[in-house]
C-alpha positions as CSV (number, residue, x, y, z in Angstrom):
1,X,-169.5,210.1,-148.2
2,X,-170.9,207.2,-150.7
3,X,-169.9,207.0,-153.8
4,X,-171.2,207.2,-156.9
5,X,-172.0,203.9,-159.2
6,X,-169.3,204.7,-161.8
7,X,-166.4,206.2,-159.0
8,X,-167.1,202.5,-157.9
9,X,-166.8,200.6,-161.1
10,X,-163.8,202.8,-161.8
11,X,-162.2,201.5,-158.4
12,X,-162.4,197.6,-158.6
13,X,-161.2,198.4,-162.4
14,X,-158.3,199.4,-161.7
15,X,-157.7,196.8,-159.1
16,X,-158.7,194.1,-161.5
17,X,-156.0,196.5,-163.1
18,X,-153.1,195.7,-160.6
19,X,-154.1,194.0,-157.3
20,X,-153.5,190.3,-156.4
21,X,-156.0,189.7,-153.7
22,X,-155.3,186.6,-150.9
23,X,-156.3,183.1,-152.2
24,X,-157.8,184.6,-155.7
25,X,-156.8,184.6,-159.4
26,X,-155.2,187.2,-161.5
27,X,-156.8,186.6,-164.8
28,X,-160.7,185.7,-163.2
29,X,-160.9,188.8,-160.9
30,X,-162.7,187.8,-157.2
31,X,-166.2,188.9,-155.9
32,X,-164.9,192.1,-154.6
33,X,-167.0,195.0,-152.1
34,X,-165.3,197.9,-151.7
35,X,-164.9,199.4,-148.2
36,X,-165.4,203.3,-147.8
37,X,-164.4,203.4,-143.8
38,X,-165.2,201.0,-140.4
39,X,-166.7,201.6,-137.6
40,X,-167.8,199.6,-134.3
41,X,-168.6,196.9,-135.8
42,X,-169.8,197.9,-139.2
43,X,-167.9,197.9,-142.4
44,X,-169.3,201.0,-144.8
45,X,-169.3,200.1,-148.2
46,X,-168.4,203.1,-151.0
47,X,-172.1,201.8,-151.8
48,X,-173.8,203.7,-148.8
49,X,-174.7,199.7,-147.4
50,X,-173.2,198.8,-144.0
51,X,-172.0,195.7,-143.2
52,X,-171.4,194.0,-139.5
53,X,-168.2,192.0,-139.6
54,X,-168.3,189.1,-138.6
55,X,-165.4,187.9,-138.7
56,X,-162.4,190.8,-137.0
57,X,-161.4,191.9,-140.7
58,X,-159.0,187.5,-140.2
59,X,-159.6,187.5,-136.4
60,X,-157.8,190.3,-135.4
61,X,-160.2,193.7,-134.9
62,X,-161.4,192.1,-131.7
63,X,-162.1,195.5,-130.7
64,X,-164.0,196.6,-133.5
65,X,-163.1,199.6,-135.9
66,X,-162.4,203.2,-134.7
67,X,-161.6,202.6,-131.5
68,X,-160.8,206.0,-129.8
69,X,-158.3,204.1,-127.1
70,X,-156.7,202.4,-130.1
71,X,-156.7,205.6,-132.2
72,X,-155.1,208.0,-129.3
73,X,-152.0,205.4,-129.0
74,X,-151.8,205.5,-133.3
75,X,-151.7,209.4,-132.7
76,X,-149.8,209.7,-129.6
77,X,-146.6,207.2,-130.8
78,X,-146.9,208.9,-134.4
79,X,-145.2,212.3,-132.9
80,X,-142.7,210.3,-131.1
81,X,-141.3,207.8,-133.5
82,X,-143.0,205.3,-136.1
83,X,-139.8,203.5,-136.3
84,X,-136.5,202.7,-135.6
85,X,-134.3,199.9,-136.3
86,X,-134.4,197.4,-133.3
87,X,-130.6,196.5,-134.2
88,X,-128.1,197.9,-131.4
89,X,-131.3,200.5,-130.3
90,X,-134.6,199.9,-127.7
91,X,-137.8,201.7,-127.1
92,X,-140.1,202.1,-124.6
93,X,-143.0,200.7,-126.3
94,X,-141.1,197.4,-127.0
95,X,-139.6,197.1,-123.6
96,X,-143.1,197.5,-122.2
97,X,-145.0,195.0,-124.3
98,X,-142.5,192.8,-123.9
99,X,-142.6,192.7,-119.9
100,X,-147.1,193.0,-120.5
101,X,-146.8,189.7,-123.1
102,X,-144.2,187.9,-120.5
103,X,-146.6,188.7,-117.4
104,X,-149.8,187.5,-119.3
105,X,-149.0,185.1,-120.7
106,X,-148.5,180.9,-119.1
107,X,-145.9,180.7,-117.1
108,X,-142.5,180.3,-117.8
109,X,-142.2,182.5,-121.6
110,X,-139.8,185.1,-120.6
111,X,-137.9,186.1,-123.6
112,X,-139.6,188.0,-126.5
113,X,-139.5,188.2,-129.7
114,X,-141.2,190.4,-132.4
115,X,-141.6,190.2,-135.9
116,X,-143.9,191.2,-138.7
117,X,-146.8,188.4,-139.0
118,X,-148.3,185.0,-137.8
119,X,-146.5,183.2,-140.7
120,X,-143.8,184.4,-139.5
121,X,-143.6,184.3,-136.2
122,X,-144.6,180.3,-136.6
123,X,-140.5,180.1,-138.6
124,X,-139.5,182.2,-135.6
125,X,-140.7,179.4,-133.6
126,X,-139.3,176.6,-135.8
127,X,-135.9,178.5,-136.0
128,X,-135.9,178.9,-132.1
129,X,-136.5,174.8,-131.7
130,X,-134.0,173.9,-134.7
131,X,-131.4,176.5,-132.8
132,X,-131.9,175.0,-129.3
133,X,-131.3,171.6,-130.4
134,X,-127.9,172.6,-132.5
135,X,-126.8,174.2,-129.1
136,X,-127.4,170.9,-127.5
137,X,-125.3,169.6,-130.1
138,X,-127.6,167.6,-131.4
139,X,-128.2,168.8,-134.8
140,X,-130.0,165.9,-136.4
141,X,-133.1,167.0,-134.3
142,X,-134.2,169.3,-136.9
143,X,-138.0,167.7,-138.1
144,X,-141.4,169.5,-137.0
145,X,-144.3,167.1,-135.6
146,X,-147.8,168.2,-136.3
147,X,-151.1,166.5,-135.8
148,X,-153.6,166.7,-139.7
149,X,-155.3,169.7,-139.8
150,X,-153.0,172.0,-138.6
151,X,-152.7,175.2,-140.5
152,X,-149.9,177.8,-139.4
153,X,-149.1,180.5,-142.5
154,X,-148.4,180.3,-145.7
155,X,-144.4,180.7,-145.8
156,X,-142.3,178.1,-147.0
157,X,-141.3,176.5,-143.0
158,X,-145.4,177.0,-142.3
159,X,-146.4,175.6,-145.1
160,X,-144.7,172.2,-145.0
161,X,-146.6,172.3,-140.8
162,X,-149.5,172.2,-142.3
163,X,-152.0,169.3,-143.8
164,X,-150.1,168.3,-146.8
165,X,-153.5,166.0,-147.9
166,X,-155.8,168.7,-147.0
167,X,-154.5,171.8,-146.4
168,X,-154.5,174.2,-148.8
169,X,-150.8,173.7,-149.7
170,X,-150.7,170.4,-151.4
171,X,-149.7,172.0,-154.7
172,X,-146.6,173.0,-153.1
173,X,-145.9,169.8,-151.2
174,X,-143.0,168.0,-153.3
175,X,-140.7,171.6,-152.9
176,X,-141.5,171.7,-149.3
177,X,-139.6,170.5,-146.2
178,X,-140.6,166.6,-144.9
179,X,-142.7,166.9,-141.6
180,X,-143.7,164.4,-139.6
181,X,-147.8,164.1,-139.2
182,X,-150.0,162.5,-136.4
183,X,-154.1,162.0,-136.1
184,X,-155.7,164.8,-135.5
185,X,-157.2,165.5,-132.4
186,X,-160.6,163.6,-132.3
187,X,-161.9,164.4,-128.8
188,X,-164.2,166.8,-128.7
189,X,-164.3,170.4,-126.0
190,X,-167.0,168.4,-123.6
191,X,-165.6,165.0,-124.1
192,X,-162.6,162.9,-122.4
193,X,-159.4,162.3,-123.4
194,X,-157.7,159.5,-123.4
195,X,-154.4,157.9,-124.6
196,X,-156.0,156.0,-127.3
197,X,-156.5,160.0,-129.1
198,X,-153.0,160.1,-129.0
199,X,-151.7,156.6,-130.0
200,X,-150.1,158.1,-133.4
201,X,-148.7,161.2,-131.9
202,X,-146.7,158.3,-129.5
203,X,-146.0,156.3,-132.1
204,X,-144.2,159.0,-134.2
205,X,-142.5,160.2,-131.2
206,X,-141.5,156.1,-129.8
207,X,-139.8,156.1,-133.9
208,X,-138.7,159.7,-134.3
209,X,-137.9,161.6,-131.2
210,X,-134.5,161.5,-132.1
211,X,-135.4,164.0,-134.8
212,X,-138.2,165.6,-133.8
213,X,-136.9,169.0,-132.5
214,X,-140.6,169.8,-131.7
215,X,-144.4,169.4,-131.9
216,X,-146.4,172.3,-132.8
217,X,-150.0,172.4,-132.4
218,X,-153.0,175.4,-132.1
219,X,-155.1,174.7,-128.7
220,X,-158.1,173.7,-128.2
221,X,-159.2,175.4,-131.9
222,X,-157.7,173.9,-135.6
223,X,-158.9,177.3,-137.2
224,X,-158.2,177.3,-141.3
225,X,-157.9,173.6,-141.3
226,X,-161.7,173.1,-140.5
227,X,-162.3,174.9,-137.4
228,X,-161.7,171.9,-135.5
229,X,-162.6,172.4,-131.7
230,X,-161.3,169.5,-129.4
231,X,-160.4,168.8,-125.6
232,X,-157.9,170.3,-123.4
233,X,-157.3,166.9,-122.0
234,X,-155.5,166.5,-125.7
235,X,-153.1,169.5,-125.0
236,X,-152.5,167.9,-121.2
237,X,-151.5,164.5,-122.7
238,X,-149.6,166.5,-125.2
239,X,-147.7,167.8,-122.9
240,X,-146.4,165.5,-121.1
241,X,-145.8,163.6,-124.5
242,X,-143.4,166.3,-125.0
243,X,-141.8,166.1,-121.7
244,X,-141.5,162.0,-121.8
245,X,-139.8,162.3,-125.1
246,X,-137.9,165.4,-125.0
247,X,-139.1,167.3,-127.4
248,X,-140.2,170.8,-127.1
249,X,-143.8,171.9,-127.4
250,X,-144.4,175.6,-129.7
251,X,-147.9,176.6,-129.4
252,X,-149.4,178.8,-132.4
253,X,-152.3,180.9,-130.5
254,X,-152.1,183.1,-133.4
255,X,-155.5,182.5,-133.8
256,X,-156.5,181.5,-130.6
257,X,-154.6,184.1,-128.3
258,X,-156.0,186.9,-126.7
259,X,-159.7,185.7,-124.6
260,X,-160.7,184.2,-128.6
261,X,-161.7,181.1,-127.1
262,X,-163.0,182.0,-123.6
263,X,-159.2,182.3,-121.9
264,X,-157.1,184.1,-122.5
265,X,-154.9,181.9,-123.9
266,X,-156.4,178.6,-125.4
267,X,-153.7,177.2,-123.4
268,X,-155.3,177.7,-120.3
269,X,-157.5,175.4,-120.8
270,X,-155.7,172.8,-120.3
271,X,-153.9,174.9,-117.6
272,X,-150.7,173.9,-119.6
273,X,-147.5,176.5,-121.3
274,X,-146.3,175.4,-124.1
275,X,-141.6,175.6,-124.6
276,X,-142.6,178.4,-127.6
277,X,-145.5,180.6,-128.1
278,X,-147.0,182.3,-131.5
279,X,-148.8,185.2,-131.0
280,X,-150.4,187.7,-134.1
281,X,-153.5,188.7,-135.6
282,X,-155.4,190.2,-132.8
283,X,-152.3,191.7,-130.9
284,X,-152.8,195.2,-132.2
285,X,-156.4,194.9,-132.1
286,X,-156.4,194.7,-136.1
287,X,-154.5,198.2,-136.4
288,X,-151.3,197.4,-137.7
289,X,-149.1,193.8,-138.0
290,X,-146.9,192.7,-135.5
291,X,-146.5,189.3,-133.7
292,X,-144.3,187.7,-131.4
293,X,-142.3,184.7,-130.2
294,X,-142.4,184.0,-126.9
295,X,-139.6,181.0,-125.5
296,X,-138.8,179.6,-121.8
297,X,-135.3,180.2,-120.4
298,X,-135.0,176.8,-121.5
299,X,-135.5,177.4,-124.8
300,X,-133.2,181.3,-125.2
301,X,-130.0,179.5,-123.4
302,X,-129.7,176.0,-125.6
303,X,-129.7,179.0,-128.2
304,X,-127.3,181.4,-126.5
305,X,-125.0,178.1,-125.3
306,X,-124.3,177.0,-129.3
307,X,-121.9,178.4,-131.9
308,X,-123.7,181.1,-133.2
309,X,-124.1,182.1,-129.5
310,X,-127.4,184.2,-130.7
311,X,-130.8,183.9,-132.5
312,X,-129.9,184.3,-135.7
313,X,-132.9,186.2,-136.9
314,X,-133.8,189.7,-137.3
315,X,-136.3,190.7,-139.2
316,X,-136.2,195.0,-140.4
317,X,-139.4,196.2,-138.9
318,X,-138.9,194.1,-135.4
319,X,-140.6,195.5,-132.5
320,X,-141.7,198.5,-134.8
321,X,-142.7,201.1,-132.0
322,X,-146.3,202.5,-133.6
323,X,-147.1,198.6,-134.1
324,X,-145.9,197.7,-130.1
325,X,-147.6,201.2,-128.8
326,X,-150.8,200.4,-130.6
327,X,-150.4,196.3,-128.8
328,X,-149.7,197.6,-125.6
329,X,-153.1,199.8,-125.7
330,X,-155.2,196.8,-127.4
331,X,-153.9,194.3,-124.8
332,X,-154.4,196.8,-121.6
333,X,-157.7,197.7,-123.0
334,X,-158.7,193.7,-123.1
335,X,-157.7,193.3,-120.1
336,X,-158.6,195.9,-117.8
337,X,-162.2,195.3,-119.0
338,X,-164.7,192.6,-117.7
339,X,-164.2,190.6,-121.8
340,X,-164.8,187.3,-119.7
341,X,-168.1,188.4,-119.7
342,X,-168.3,189.7,-122.7
343,X,-167.1,186.5,-124.2
344,X,-170.0,184.9,-121.9
345,X,-172.5,186.9,-123.7
346,X,-171.0,186.0,-126.8
347,X,-170.9,182.7,-126.8
348,X,-174.6,182.3,-125.6
349,X,-176.0,184.6,-128.3
350,X,-174.0,182.7,-131.2
351,X,-175.2,179.6,-129.7
352,X,-178.6,180.5,-130.0
353,X,-178.0,182.3,-132.7
354,X,-176.9,179.5,-134.6
355,X,-179.1,176.7,-133.5
356,X,-181.5,176.9,-136.4
357,X,-178.9,176.2,-138.8
358,X,-179.4,172.5,-137.5
359,X,-182.6,172.0,-139.4
360,X,-181.6,173.1,-142.5
361,X,-180.6,171.0,-145.1
362,X,-176.9,169.9,-145.7
363,X,-175.8,171.6,-142.3
364,X,-173.4,168.3,-140.9
365,X,-172.5,170.2,-137.3
366,X,-173.0,173.7,-135.4
367,X,-170.2,174.3,-133.4
368,X,-169.3,177.2,-130.8
369,X,-166.4,178.1,-128.3
370,X,-166.3,181.2,-126.9
371,X,-166.4,183.7,-129.7
372,X,-165.7,181.6,-132.4
373,X,-169.0,179.8,-134.3
374,X,-169.5,177.4,-136.8
375,X,-171.9,175.7,-139.3
376,X,-169.9,172.8,-140.8
377,X,-171.6,171.8,-144.6
378,X,-171.3,168.6,-146.0
379,X,-170.2,170.1,-149.3
380,X,-168.0,173.3,-149.8
381,X,-170.0,176.4,-150.0
382,X,-167.4,179.2,-151.6
383,X,-169.8,180.7,-153.7
384,X,-170.2,183.4,-155.2
385,X,-174.1,183.1,-154.6
386,X,-173.5,182.5,-150.8
387,X,-171.8,185.2,-150.4
388,X,-173.7,188.1,-152.0
389,X,-176.6,186.3,-150.0
390,X,-174.8,187.5,-146.9
391,X,-174.0,190.5,-147.8
392,X,-177.6,191.1,-148.6
393,X,-178.1,189.7,-145.3
394,X,-175.8,192.8,-144.1
395,X,-173.0,190.9,-142.5
396,X,-169.6,190.3,-143.7
397,X,-169.3,186.5,-143.2
398,X,-166.3,184.8,-145.5
399,X,-166.9,181.4,-145.9
400,X,-164.4,178.9,-147.2
401,X,-164.2,175.2,-148.0
402,X,-167.3,173.8,-146.2
403,X,-167.4,176.1,-144.1
404,X,-169.8,179.0,-143.0
405,X,-168.3,180.7,-140.1
406,X,-167.8,183.7,-137.4
407,X,-165.6,185.3,-135.1
408,X,-167.1,189.0,-134.2
409,X,-165.3,191.7,-132.2
410,X,-166.0,191.2,-128.8
411,X,-167.7,195.0,-128.8
412,X,-170.5,193.6,-130.5
413,X,-174.2,194.2,-128.7
414,X,-176.5,191.5,-128.2
415,X,-178.9,192.7,-131.0
416,X,-175.8,193.2,-133.7
417,X,-174.7,189.8,-132.9
418,X,-179.1,188.4,-133.2
419,X,-178.6,190.0,-136.7
420,X,-175.3,188.3,-137.7
421,X,-176.2,185.1,-136.7
422,X,-180.0,185.5,-138.1
423,X,-178.4,186.7,-142.0
424,X,-175.8,183.2,-141.8
425,X,-178.9,180.8,-140.6
426,X,-180.8,183.1,-143.5
427,X,-178.5,183.3,-146.4
428,X,-177.5,179.3,-146.3
429,X,-181.7,178.8,-146.3
430,X,-181.8,180.7,-149.2
431,X,-178.8,180.5,-151.2
432,X,-179.2,176.7,-151.9
433,X,-175.6,175.8,-151.3
């Protein structure tokens, strides 16, 4: 039901008094649009306006909102148990989900460790890599090598893995663990990738292999680091480099997993399997927070052969039954449908719908892959004026840095997709960013 302007103003006032929003000031309240409900691909604001959600609630709501299959899974599991500790206990939703993930992810990833969020999944991956080398008697191999322009989360270890110069965590640089970095992947998705594109990666491995536990990378798409879409050939050669220098490979597929790039997992574009894989976001279809870190038997055996004899991590809400049941429903819903055709349709719609943006002043590039569409500007565009313009177009798109991008739910139809892309172009055209 539509709220009165007075009620909405009161809601915002209480919000400003008590809530601290992500990447926002507590003393200078951010621009906010109160949401009353959501259904399908639409967010309904308290003032009655409806917006097409073009970012799937930060890339997680791949099936849209209020999906009957996911609603039913939540309701059924809630009647059994919402949570039980995972230390010393187990339950069917966790076992079924782990079995499912081991089956559909790249070959060899048989061990599944559940956690609460994407950032923690990466923390777990790094600890796995470090404890693996401890178990091998090589505790000096503890540092992580990453390409520049990466982003892996907001916790302390994950901040240290993100770009130390252009990333959003430079403020904390002196406080973070010292990692190693190589040039970002510069070969475009549809271009060949040769050894020269990994020259600095090879150089770092040649110089520091005895202290590097793992290389971490976001396969095919560096997301928050600039929506850099690069060639699968880079991953193929990186896998070979890691094998050559006896270094583990961690694939952070929190943003790219579950079909976003047009393959179920982005590693499949290169036909490679990492030693450790991080999943999150779309895992539960955006319903409830859950993440997973998978590893191969080599890593698991190495960890358990060490002094501790066990992996030293254990979140309170690990393998939460409600989240696991929802994730099973979400993943099965995805793979039971012709999702590849849906992604191909969305990709085609994004290519045609965003093409007019190339003619706008200030646009550097337009690029598309799967259900990802990016308009890169010459300068930053995160202004209230542009955000209002996007909302006035009836769409919810949240620009960052110099990027106006979309990652819509997979259920979006052609009409709404056309409205979404048209709205992005028109908002840029009329907001004079």
